[in-house]
C-alpha positions as CSV (number, residue, x, y, z in Angstrom):
1,M,109.1,-35.4,12.7
2,A,107.2,-32.3,13.8
3,T,105.5,-30.1,11.3
4,A,105.3,-26.4,11.8
5,T,101.9,-24.8,11.4
6,K,101.5,-21.1,10.8
7,T,98.6,-19.5,12.7
8,T,97.5,-16.0,12.2
9,K,95.2,-14.3,14.7
10,K,93.1,-11.4,13.6
11,A,92.0,-9.2,16.4
12,T,88.2,-8.9,16.5
13,S,88.3,-5.3,17.5
14,E,90.5,-4.4,14.5
15,E,88.0,-2.4,12.5
16,F,89.2,-0.8,9.2
17,A,87.8,1.0,6.3
18,V,88.9,1.9,2.7
19,I,88.3,5.5,1.8
20,K,88.8,7.5,-1.4
21,T,90.2,11.0,-1.4
22,G,92.4,12.9,-3.8
23,G,92.0,10.2,-6.5
24,K,93.6,7.6,-4.3
25,Q,92.3,4.9,-1.9
26,Y,93.6,4.5,1.6
27,R,93.1,1.7,4.2
28,V,92.5,3.3,7.5
29,S,91.7,2.3,11.1
30,V,91.1,4.2,14.3
31,G,94.2,5.6,15.9
32,E,96.2,5.5,12.6
33,S,97.5,8.6,10.8
34,I,97.6,9.0,7.1
35,K,99.3,11.5,4.7
36,I,96.9,12.6,2.0
37,E,96.8,15.3,-0.7
38,K,95.6,18.7,0.4
39,L,91.8,19.0,0.6
40,K,89.9,22.0,-0.8
41,G,89.4,24.9,1.6
42,E,91.4,26.2,4.5
43,H,92.6,23.7,7.1
44,K,94.8,24.2,10.1
45,K,96.1,22.0,12.9
46,G,93.3,20.6,15.0
47,D,90.5,20.9,12.4
48,K,88.0,18.1,12.1
49,V,87.6,16.5,8.7
50,S,85.1,13.9,7.4
51,F,85.4,11.5,4.5
52,D,82.1,10.5,2.9
53,Q,83.4,8.3,0.1
54,V,83.8,5.0,2.1
55,L,84.3,2.0,-0.2
56,L,84.6,-0.8,2.3
57,V,84.1,-1.3,6.1
58,D,85.3,-4.4,7.9
59,N,84.7,-4.8,11.7
60,G,86.4,-8.2,12.0
61,K,83.2,-10.2,11.6
62,D,81.2,-8.5,8.8
63,T,82.5,-6.9,5.7
64,T,80.4,-4.2,3.9
65,I,81.4,-3.4,0.3
66,G,79.9,-0.4,-1.4
67,T,78.6,-0.1,-4.9
68,P,80.7,2.1,-5.4
69,V,80.3,3.8,-2.0
70,I,78.5,2.8,1.2
71,A,75.5,5.1,1.8
72,G,75.6,6.7,5.2
73,A,79.1,5.5,6.1
74,K,81.6,8.1,7.3
75,V,85.2,8.3,8.5
76,E,86.2,11.2,10.7
77,G,89.7,12.5,11.5
78,E,91.7,15.4,12.9
79,V,94.4,17.4,11.0
80,L,97.8,16.9,12.6
81,V,100.1,18.6,10.1
82,V,99.6,21.0,7.2
83,G,102.8,20.9,5.2
84,R,104.6,20.5,1.9
85,N,106.8,17.6,0.7
86,P,110.5,18.1,-0.1
87,K,111.2,19.8,-3.4
88,I,111.3,17.7,-6.6
89,T,113.6,19.1,-9.3
90,V,112.5,18.6,-12.9
91,I,115.2,19.1,-15.5
92,K,114.6,19.0,-19.3
93,Y,117.8,18.9,-21.4
94,K,118.6,18.4,-25.1
95,Q,122.2,18.1,-25.9
96,K,123.8,20.1,-28.8
97,S,120.8,22.4,-29.0
98,R,121.3,24.7,-26.1
99,Y,118.0,23.6,-24.5
100,F,117.9,23.5,-20.7
101,K,114.9,24.0,-18.4
102,K,114.9,23.5,-14.7
103,N,111.8,23.6,-12.5
104,G,111.0,22.7,-8.9
105,H,107.8,21.6,-7.3
106,R,106.7,21.0,-3.6
107,Q,103.4,19.1,-3.3
108,P,101.2,20.2,-0.4
109,Y,99.8,17.5,2.0
110,L,97.7,17.0,5.1
111,K,98.6,14.5,7.8
112,I,95.4,13.2,9.4
113,A,94.7,11.1,12.5
114,I,91.7,8.9,12.1
115,T,89.3,9.3,15.1
116,A,86.2,7.4,14.2
117,I,84.7,5.0,11.6
118,K,80.9,5.3,11.5
């Protein structure tokens, strides 16, 4: 009777980091694109952005964990898309009291391609 063994290989060049922006945390690696909340200031397609709040960096061999952030660590990226999400409709309704409110909202976002983890 043969037993099956599950092996998982982790690429040694698979470097990733955990960054904090917009009140959320994102796991990023070079070549990946992420969709984040809009950053302060004017941004257009092709702009370079930098994230200073790096919480964790793993290069496949060593893991560095910040307390709460890693001093001197930086993740750089390039803006791919400046856009807005589809509209979300919010309806408030109370029956028998003639109360009806309808509002819509479109959340702005940035799509960023990660270029470097330093």
